[in-house]
C-alpha positions as CSV (number, residue, x, y, z in Angstrom):
1,M,32.7,156.2,147.4
2,S,30.6,159.1,146.8
3,D,26.8,159.0,145.5
4,K,27.9,160.7,142.6
5,D,30.5,157.9,141.5
6,I,29.2,155.1,138.7
7,Y,30.7,152.4,138.1
8,I,31.1,150.2,135.1
9,L,32.2,146.5,135.2
10,G,33.1,145.6,131.4
11,I,33.4,141.5,130.4
12,S,34.3,139.8,127.2
13,A,34.0,136.2,127.7
14,F,33.5,132.8,126.4
15,Y,35.1,132.8,122.7
16,H,39.0,133.8,123.3
17,D,40.9,136.5,125.0
18,S,38.6,137.3,127.9
19,A,39.3,140.3,129.8
20,A,37.4,142.5,132.2
21,A,37.5,146.6,132.9
22,I,37.1,148.7,135.3
23,L,35.5,152.5,134.3
24,K,34.6,154.9,137.3
25,N,32.6,158.1,136.0
26,G,33.8,157.2,132.3
27,N,37.3,156.8,133.6
28,V,39.4,153.5,132.9
29,I,40.9,152.3,135.9
30,A,41.8,148.9,135.3
31,A,41.8,146.3,132.5
32,I,43.4,142.9,132.3
33,H,43.3,139.8,130.3
34,E,41.9,137.0,132.0
35,E,45.1,135.0,130.4
36,R,47.6,136.8,132.3
37,L,46.6,135.8,135.6
38,T,45.3,131.7,134.8
39,R,48.7,131.7,132.7
40,I,46.3,129.6,130.1
41,K,46.7,131.3,126.6
42,H,44.0,133.0,125.1
43,D,41.8,132.2,128.1
44,E,38.2,132.0,127.0
45,N,36.3,131.8,130.4
46,L,34.6,134.1,132.4
47,P,37.1,136.4,133.4
48,I,36.9,135.9,137.4
49,N,40.2,136.8,138.2
50,A,40.1,139.6,136.3
51,I,37.3,140.7,137.8
52,K,38.7,140.5,141.0
53,F,41.7,142.5,140.0
54,C,39.9,145.4,138.8
55,L,37.6,145.6,141.7
56,N,40.3,145.5,143.6
57,E,42.4,148.1,141.8
58,A,39.1,150.5,141.9
59,K,38.8,149.6,145.7
60,I,34.9,148.3,145.5
61,T,33.5,145.5,145.9
62,I,30.3,143.9,143.3
63,D,28.1,145.7,145.2
64,D,29.4,149.4,144.5
65,V,29.2,148.3,140.9
66,N,26.0,150.4,139.0
67,Y,26.3,148.2,135.7
68,I,27.6,145.1,134.1
69,S,28.9,145.4,130.3
70,Y,28.5,142.3,128.3
71,Y,30.6,143.0,125.1
72,E,27.9,141.2,122.3
73,K,24.5,140.1,122.3
74,P,24.4,136.0,122.9
75,I,20.7,135.7,121.6
76,L,21.9,137.3,117.7
77,K,25.2,135.0,117.7
78,F,23.4,131.7,118.8
79,D,20.7,132.5,116.1
80,R,23.5,133.1,114.1
81,I,25.1,129.7,114.7
82,L,21.6,127.9,114.3
83,N,20.6,129.5,110.7
84,T,24.1,128.6,109.6
85,F,23.6,124.7,110.8
86,I,20.1,124.7,108.8
87,K,21.9,126.4,105.8
88,T,24.6,123.7,105.4
89,A,22.5,120.7,107.1
90,P,23.1,117.7,106.9
91,K,27.0,118.9,106.7
92,G,28.3,119.9,110.2
93,F,26.5,118.2,112.7
94,I,29.3,117.0,114.9
95,P,30.7,120.5,115.5
96,F,26.9,121.8,115.7
97,K,26.2,119.2,118.5
98,M,29.8,120.4,120.0
99,A,28.4,124.0,119.8
100,I,24.8,123.4,121.0
101,K,26.2,121.5,124.2
102,S,29.0,124.3,125.1
103,W,25.3,127.1,124.2
104,L,22.7,125.7,126.1
105,K,25.6,124.7,129.1
106,E,26.3,128.2,129.2
107,K,26.7,130.7,126.5
108,L,23.2,131.6,126.5
109,W,23.0,132.4,129.8
110,V,25.4,134.7,130.7
111,T,23.1,137.0,133.3
112,S,22.8,134.3,135.4
113,K,26.6,132.9,135.3
114,I,27.7,136.5,135.9
115,K,25.8,137.1,138.6
116,K,26.1,133.6,140.4
117,E,29.6,133.4,140.0
118,L,29.8,137.2,141.1
119,N,27.2,136.7,143.8
120,C,25.6,140.3,142.6
121,T,22.1,141.6,141.6
122,G,23.2,144.7,139.6
123,E,21.8,145.2,135.9
124,V,23.8,143.3,132.9
125,M,23.9,145.3,129.6
126,Y,24.5,143.7,126.5
127,C,26.5,145.4,123.6
128,K,26.7,144.3,119.7
129,H,29.9,143.0,119.3
130,H,31.4,145.4,116.6
131,E,30.0,148.2,118.2
132,S,32.0,147.1,121.4
133,H,35.2,147.1,119.2
134,A,34.4,150.7,117.7
135,A,33.6,152.5,121.3
136,S,37.0,151.4,122.6
137,S,38.6,153.1,119.9
138,F,36.4,156.0,119.0
139,Y,35.8,157.0,122.9
140,T,39.7,156.4,123.5
141,S,40.6,158.6,121.0
142,N,40.8,162.7,120.9
143,F,38.3,163.1,117.8
144,T,35.3,165.0,118.8
145,E,33.7,163.5,115.8
146,S,35.1,160.5,113.5
147,A,34.4,157.5,111.2
148,F,34.9,154.1,112.4
149,L,35.7,150.5,110.7
150,T,35.6,147.8,112.7
151,I,36.6,144.5,110.9
152,D,37.3,140.9,112.7
153,G,36.3,137.2,112.1
154,V,32.7,137.6,113.3
155,G,31.0,138.9,115.9
156,E,27.0,137.7,116.2
157,K,26.5,138.3,112.5
158,A,28.6,141.1,111.1
159,T,32.4,140.8,110.0
160,T,32.8,144.4,109.1
161,T,30.9,147.7,110.1
162,F,31.6,150.8,109.5
163,G,29.8,154.6,110.6
164,I,30.1,157.9,112.5
165,G,31.2,158.6,116.3
166,K,29.9,162.1,117.0
167,G,29.9,163.3,120.6
168,S,28.4,160.7,123.1
169,Q,26.7,158.9,119.9
170,L,28.0,155.6,118.0
171,T,25.5,155.3,114.5
172,T,26.4,152.1,112.4
173,I,25.7,152.6,108.6
174,K,26.8,149.5,107.3
175,E,27.8,146.3,107.9
176,I,28.8,142.9,106.1
177,Q,27.7,139.9,107.6
178,F,28.9,136.1,108.2
179,P,30.6,134.1,106.6
180,H,31.5,136.8,104.3
181,S,34.9,137.8,106.6
182,L,37.9,139.3,106.2
183,G,39.2,138.3,109.0
184,L,38.6,134.5,108.9
185,L,40.1,134.5,105.2
186,Y,43.3,135.4,107.0
187,S,42.8,132.8,109.5
188,A,41.8,130.3,106.5
189,F,45.9,131.3,105.3
190,T,46.8,131.2,108.9
191,Y,46.1,127.8,108.9
192,Y,46.7,126.7,105.6
193,C,50.9,127.8,106.5
194,G,50.7,126.0,109.5
195,F,49.8,128.4,112.3
196,K,46.7,128.2,114.7
197,V,43.7,130.5,114.0
198,N,43.2,132.7,116.6
199,S,46.6,133.1,117.8
200,G,49.0,132.8,114.9
201,E,48.2,135.5,112.4
202,Y,50.7,137.8,113.4
203,K,53.4,135.6,112.2
204,L,51.3,135.3,108.9
205,M,52.0,139.1,108.8
206,G,55.6,138.4,110.0
207,L,56.3,135.9,106.8
208,A,54.9,137.7,104.3
209,P,57.8,140.0,103.5
210,Y,60.0,136.9,103.1
211,G,57.4,136.1,99.9
212,T,56.4,137.1,96.6
213,P,52.6,137.7,96.3
214,K,52.6,135.9,93.2
215,Y,49.3,134.2,94.3
216,V,46.8,137.8,94.2
217,D,45.2,137.1,91.2
218,I,44.3,133.5,92.0
219,I,43.0,134.3,95.5
220,K,40.6,137.5,94.1
221,E,39.1,135.0,91.1
222,N,38.7,132.1,93.4
223,L,38.5,133.0,96.8
224,I,37.1,136.4,97.2
225,H,35.2,139.0,95.0
226,L,35.9,142.4,95.6
227,N,33.9,145.0,94.6
228,P,34.9,148.6,93.9
229,D,33.0,150.2,97.1
230,G,35.0,147.8,99.6
231,S,32.1,145.4,99.8
232,F,33.1,141.8,99.4
233,T,31.9,138.1,99.4
234,L,34.0,135.0,99.9
235,N,33.2,131.6,97.6
236,M,32.2,129.3,100.1
237,D,33.0,126.4,98.2
238,Y,36.6,126.6,99.1
239,F,36.0,127.5,103.2
240,A,34.7,124.8,105.6
241,F,34.6,127.2,108.8
242,E,30.6,127.3,108.3
243,H,30.1,123.5,108.5
244,S,33.4,122.2,110.0
245,L,36.1,122.7,112.9
246,K,38.7,122.8,109.8
247,M,39.0,126.2,107.8
248,I,39.5,124.9,104.3
249,N,38.7,122.4,102.4
250,S,40.3,119.9,99.5
251,K,39.1,122.0,96.7
252,F,41.5,125.2,98.5
253,Y,44.4,122.6,98.5
254,S,43.9,121.7,94.9
255,L,43.1,125.7,93.9
256,F,47.0,126.0,95.1
257,G,48.3,122.5,94.2
258,N,49.9,121.8,98.2
259,K,48.6,120.5,101.4
260,A,47.9,122.6,104.3
261,R,51.4,123.0,106.0
262,S,51.7,121.2,109.5
263,E,53.8,122.9,112.4
264,N,56.7,120.7,112.2
265,D,57.1,120.9,108.0
266,E,59.9,123.1,106.4
267,M,58.6,127.0,105.5
268,T,59.2,126.6,101.5
269,A,59.4,129.6,99.6
270,F,55.9,128.2,98.3
271,Y,54.0,128.8,101.9
272,K,56.1,132.3,102.0
273,D,54.5,133.6,98.8
274,I,51.5,132.3,100.0
275,A,51.7,134.7,102.8
276,A,52.7,137.6,100.6
277,S,49.8,137.3,98.6
278,I,47.1,136.9,101.4
279,Q,48.7,140.1,102.6
280,K,48.4,142.3,100.0
281,V,44.7,141.2,98.9
282,I,43.4,142.3,102.7
283,E,45.4,145.6,102.5
284,E,43.7,146.0,98.9
285,A,40.3,145.6,100.8
286,I,40.7,147.3,103.8
287,I,41.6,150.5,101.5
288,L,38.9,149.9,99.5
289,I,36.6,149.8,102.2
290,A,37.9,152.9,103.9
291,Q,37.6,154.6,100.5
292,T,34.1,154.1,100.6
293,V,33.4,155.1,104.4
294,K,35.8,158.6,103.9
295,K,32.9,158.9,100.6
296,I,30.1,158.0,102.9
297,T,30.7,159.4,106.0
298,K,33.0,162.9,104.8
299,Q,34.8,162.6,107.9
300,N,38.8,163.3,107.9
301,N,39.7,160.8,111.0
302,L,38.9,157.4,111.3
303,C,38.6,155.0,114.1
304,L,40.1,151.5,113.7
305,A,38.9,148.4,115.6
306,G,38.3,144.5,115.7
307,G,41.2,141.7,115.8
308,V,41.9,143.0,111.7
309,A,43.3,146.2,113.4
310,L,46.3,144.4,114.9
311,N,47.5,144.1,111.3
312,C,50.4,146.8,111.4
313,V,51.3,146.1,108.0
314,A,47.9,146.7,107.0
315,N,47.3,149.6,109.0
316,S,50.8,151.3,107.3
317,A,49.3,150.8,104.1
318,L,45.9,152.5,104.8
319,S,47.7,155.4,106.5
320,K,50.2,156.1,103.4
321,A,46.8,155.8,101.2
322,E,46.1,158.9,103.0
323,I,42.4,158.4,102.8
324,F,42.0,159.9,106.5
325,E,44.3,162.8,108.2
326,K,44.2,160.8,111.1
327,I,44.2,157.4,112.3
328,W,43.6,155.9,115.9
329,I,43.9,152.0,117.0
330,Y,42.8,151.0,120.3
331,P,45.8,149.4,121.7
332,A,43.8,146.4,122.6
333,S,41.6,146.2,119.5
334,G,41.0,142.8,119.5
335,D,38.2,140.8,121.8
336,G,39.8,141.6,125.4
337,G,39.6,145.3,124.3
338,S,35.8,144.7,124.1
339,A,35.6,144.8,127.6
340,V,36.7,148.7,127.7
341,G,34.4,149.3,124.6
342,S,31.2,147.9,126.2
343,A,31.8,149.7,129.1
344,L,32.8,153.1,127.5
345,L,29.5,152.4,125.3
346,V,27.3,152.1,128.2
347,W,28.3,155.3,130.2
348,H,28.5,157.6,127.1
349,K,25.7,156.1,124.6
350,H,23.1,154.5,126.7
351,L,23.9,156.7,129.8
352,N,24.1,159.8,127.6
353,N,27.8,161.2,129.0
354,P,29.7,163.9,127.0
355,K,32.6,162.7,125.3
356,I,36.0,164.0,126.8
357,N,39.1,164.1,124.8
358,K,42.2,163.4,126.7
359,P,46.0,163.2,126.1
360,N,47.4,160.4,124.4
361,L,48.9,158.7,127.0
362,L,50.0,155.2,127.6
363,S,49.3,155.3,131.1
364,L,45.6,156.2,129.9
365,H,45.3,153.2,127.5
366,S,48.0,150.7,127.9
367,Y,49.2,150.8,131.1
368,L,46.0,149.2,133.0
369,G,47.2,145.6,135.3
370,N,49.0,145.1,137.9
371,N,52.3,146.6,139.7
372,Y,54.2,145.7,142.5
373,S,56.8,147.3,144.8
374,N,60.0,146.7,145.6
375,E,58.9,145.8,149.0
376,T,56.2,142.9,147.4
377,I,59.0,141.7,145.4
378,I,61.8,140.8,147.7
379,P,60.1,137.5,149.4
380,S,60.2,135.9,146.2
381,L,63.8,136.3,145.6
382,K,64.2,135.1,149.5
383,K,62.4,132.0,148.7
384,H,64.3,130.6,146.0
385,K,67.7,132.0,147.2
386,I,68.1,134.2,144.3
387,V,71.2,136.7,144.8
388,Y,69.6,140.2,143.9
389,Q,70.9,143.8,144.2
390,Q,68.4,146.4,145.2
391,L,69.4,150.1,143.5
392,D,68.0,153.8,143.0
393,D,66.8,154.6,139.6
394,A,70.1,156.3,138.4
395,E,72.1,153.6,139.3
396,L,69.9,150.9,137.9
397,I,69.5,152.7,134.6
398,K,73.6,153.1,134.5
399,Q,74.1,149.5,135.0
400,V,71.4,148.1,133.1
401,S,72.6,150.6,129.8
402,N,76.3,149.0,130.3
403,L,74.7,145.2,130.4
404,I,73.0,145.9,127.6
405,D,76.2,148.0,125.2
406,N,78.0,144.5,126.0
407,K,75.1,142.5,124.8
408,F,73.1,141.3,127.4
409,V,69.7,140.3,126.9
410,I,67.1,142.0,129.7
411,G,63.8,140.8,131.0
412,W,62.5,144.1,132.0
413,F,59.3,143.8,134.6
414,S,58.5,148.0,135.6
415,G,55.2,149.7,136.5
416,K,51.6,148.5,135.8
417,S,51.7,145.4,132.9
418,E,50.0,146.3,129.8
419,F,46.7,145.7,128.5
420,G,46.3,143.9,124.8
421,P,49.0,141.9,122.8
422,R,51.8,144.5,123.1
423,A,54.3,144.6,125.1
424,L,55.1,148.4,125.4
425,G,57.6,148.8,127.7
426,N,56.7,147.7,131.1
427,R,56.8,143.4,130.8
428,S,59.4,143.4,128.0
429,I,62.5,141.9,126.8
430,L,65.2,144.2,126.1
431,A,68.5,144.0,124.0
432,S,70.5,146.2,122.1
433,P,69.5,146.5,117.9
434,K,73.2,147.0,116.7
435,F,73.9,142.9,116.7
436,E,73.6,141.2,114.1
437,D,72.9,138.1,115.2
438,M,70.9,139.3,118.1
439,Q,67.4,138.5,116.2
440,K,68.6,134.8,115.9
441,H,69.9,134.5,119.3
442,L,66.0,135.8,121.1
443,N,64.2,133.5,118.3
444,F,66.1,130.9,119.3
445,K,67.7,131.0,122.9
446,I,64.8,133.1,124.7
447,K,61.8,133.5,122.6
448,K,62.0,129.7,121.5
449,R,60.4,130.6,118.4
450,E,60.8,130.3,114.6
451,G,63.6,132.1,113.4
452,F,61.5,134.4,110.8
453,R,60.0,136.3,113.5
454,P,60.8,139.8,113.7
455,F,61.6,142.2,116.4
456,A,60.4,145.7,117.3
457,P,62.2,148.7,118.2
458,V,61.7,151.3,120.5
459,V,62.7,154.6,120.4
460,M,63.2,158.2,121.9
461,E,60.3,160.0,120.8
462,E,62.6,162.9,119.6
463,H,65.0,161.2,118.1
464,A,62.1,159.0,115.8
465,S,62.4,160.6,112.7
466,D,65.9,160.5,112.1
467,W,65.7,156.6,112.6
468,F,62.3,155.9,110.5
469,D,60.1,157.4,108.0
470,L,57.5,158.6,110.7
471,N,56.3,161.9,111.4
472,G,54.9,162.4,114.9
473,T,54.4,159.5,117.3
474,S,54.0,155.9,117.3
475,K,53.2,155.0,120.9
476,T,51.5,151.4,120.8
477,M,53.5,149.2,117.6
478,L,50.4,149.3,115.5
479,F,52.0,150.6,112.6
480,T,55.3,150.1,110.6
481,Y,58.2,152.1,109.2
482,Q,60.7,151.8,106.8
483,C,64.4,152.4,108.7
484,K,66.7,154.9,107.5
485,Q,69.3,153.7,109.2
486,A,69.3,149.6,108.9
487,A,72.8,149.2,108.9
488,K,73.2,150.2,112.5
489,I,70.2,148.5,114.0
490,P,70.3,145.2,111.8
491,S,68.6,143.2,114.4
492,C,64.9,145.0,114.6
493,V,64.9,145.8,110.8
494,H,62.4,143.3,109.0
495,T,63.5,141.9,105.9
496,D,61.4,144.1,104.0
497,N,63.7,147.4,105.7
498,S,60.2,147.9,107.9
499,S,60.3,148.3,111.7
500,R,57.2,147.8,114.0
501,V,58.3,151.1,115.8
502,Q,57.0,152.1,119.8
503,T,58.1,155.6,120.4
504,V,58.5,156.8,123.8
505,S,58.3,159.8,125.9
506,E,59.3,161.1,129.4
507,K,55.6,161.1,130.0
508,D,54.8,157.7,128.7
509,N,57.3,155.9,131.0
510,Y,59.9,157.6,132.8
511,K,62.1,154.6,133.5
512,L,62.5,153.2,130.1
513,Y,63.1,156.7,128.4
514,H,65.8,157.0,130.7
515,L,67.4,153.8,130.1
516,L,66.9,154.8,125.9
517,K,68.7,157.9,126.7
518,S,71.4,156.3,128.5
519,C,72.3,154.0,125.7
520,Y,71.9,156.7,123.4
521,Q,74.8,158.3,125.1
522,S,76.7,155.5,124.9
523,S,76.0,153.9,121.7
524,K,74.6,156.9,119.5
525,I,71.5,155.0,119.3
526,P,68.5,155.7,121.3
527,I,67.0,152.4,120.6
528,L,66.4,149.0,121.8
529,I,64.5,145.7,120.7
530,N,61.6,145.4,122.7
531,T,59.6,142.1,122.7
532,S,56.7,140.7,125.1
533,F,58.2,138.9,128.1
534,N,57.1,135.5,127.2
535,V,58.2,132.6,125.6
536,R,56.3,130.7,123.0
537,G,52.9,129.8,123.9
538,E,52.8,131.8,127.1
539,P,50.9,134.4,128.1
540,I,53.1,137.7,128.8
541,V,54.4,138.0,132.3
542,E,52.4,139.2,134.6
543,T,53.6,138.7,138.6
544,P,57.1,138.8,139.7
545,D,56.8,134.8,140.1
546,D,56.1,134.7,136.2
547,A,59.0,136.6,135.1
548,I,61.2,135.0,137.5
549,R,59.9,131.6,136.0
550,C,60.5,133.0,132.4
551,F,64.2,134.5,133.4
552,F,65.4,130.7,134.8
553,N,63.9,128.7,131.7
554,T,65.6,130.9,129.0
555,E,69.2,132.5,127.9
556,M,68.1,135.6,129.4
557,D,71.3,137.2,131.1
558,A,69.4,139.7,133.6
559,L,66.0,140.3,135.2
560,V,65.1,143.8,136.1
561,L,62.2,143.7,139.2
562,E,61.5,147.3,139.4
563,N,64.6,148.3,141.3
564,I,65.9,145.0,141.5
565,L,68.5,143.7,139.3
566,I,69.3,139.8,139.2
567,L,72.4,138.4,137.2
568,K,72.3,134.8,136.1
569,T,76.3,135.0,136.8
570,D,75.6,135.8,140.2
571,Q,73.7,132.9,141.2
572,L,75.4,130.6,142.7
573,P,75.7,126.6,141.2
574,E,73.8,125.2,144.0
575,N,70.9,127.3,143.4
576,K,70.2,127.6,139.9
577,I,66.6,127.9,139.3
578,K,64.7,125.5,137.2
579,F,60.9,125.8,137.0
580,A,58.5,123.5,135.4
581,T,56.6,124.9,131.9
582,N,53.5,123.2,130.5
583,Y,52.9,125.9,127.6
584,E,51.7,124.3,124.2
585,L,53.4,126.1,121.3
586,D,51.3,129.0,119.6
């Protein structure tokens, strides 16, 4: 390490989706969610394992780190919790008692906990929650200056902010504060439809196209007041999250005439219509806010961040509104991505280093985790007596392409793991979209999840516009597009003819691109189904052992680990492997 190298360790922790990231002279060297290493879904603990991985990738020790950045300001968040309890007292004493215990034990003492756990003496710098979100998007964009908009559940106090990024600086212009939150409103309906809060919001989005938005007016008349300038307030008479562990109350149930759905209840038309309705309301709210952001900032481009930015349907509605010329969303736009955002904030805003625009490549923004060589994988195969073939790239792609064309489902493990919630071709399950029953097969036999859940297509970049109403690229699955040839790829087109598209170039992902190219040559379809390599309730696989366990506990047909091909049919009967699993349903 030269004397001029500056290392910044970014950390997000103690709420959900803890993560760590390491910057060297402003460049992201590595980033990973703690859940990938501990196998605890949405792990919220101090990301010790992720930190160790990041330091190892940067080839440094904790003593070489110049600054540690933390993604929010705990004192401000604690102040909000205290004031909320005082406001709602005597309600909420039990959840307050539970919260105060964790705050007094660790959440107020982040600096001492970090220094103790990491055995370090370096400076810990605290960044505002929403500013960390904004930084993750603006500083990774190719915009010299841009408006930014952040929307989530709640940070310290803010739930929505907007402002301008220019050069090395971010300036917040306006914010909306707790309890008025689009993220919490959407989570309330997530709970109402029978899904887990801070986990199942994407299910609500996937359910919405099956319904009719017949409750939009009821929601707008009773639950949220939307102003023409995009500001909004929630009617807290219907919500319980200020003073309870529950999201909604009996008045909410009475409004719609039905109880909250439990996980095992039938998914009736009512809940589908509810999902469609809240999705429409969220889209309308975001568009109203964006119009005000445009009017006030007078910027042509927008950087979007926060958990709500993972709602690709709303993102697409915003894009189609053509308020801004270009929109950039960081692939890990949730709290985990704020580990990167807070580190970039220290590098640019606090140390005043200039913003340097870089190519929009997945290797810079997503492929930031572990990778493994064939040599490190083989010992695990031998330990479990797994029959395998080791092939060169050309032969591997040829064989896998042929398997896919014959309806095989492939576990695909290649290169560095993705940072963020989307599998973008390195920890993916791949299959042909041409078979009508493939969606059902993948949902029930492989992913072990609800049958209404859609699958995303990954497509060769140069052919994307032939198959979808897409001009340009969509590298990170954060927008949906209408399909032009749905009859040819029925298993990756949703019920409303939309698809959450990922485009891939040779520069982005050489091996996946050439697999797509080989499939195109044989089937005339340059598209594969791409879904995350995991089962319901499990984090995306991180290691070869994770991939092997998932493969042998599902009905996947083949597994690719770098250049190693494993077929279920090749395994000897006495060596059939079953691994214990203990994952909660999400």
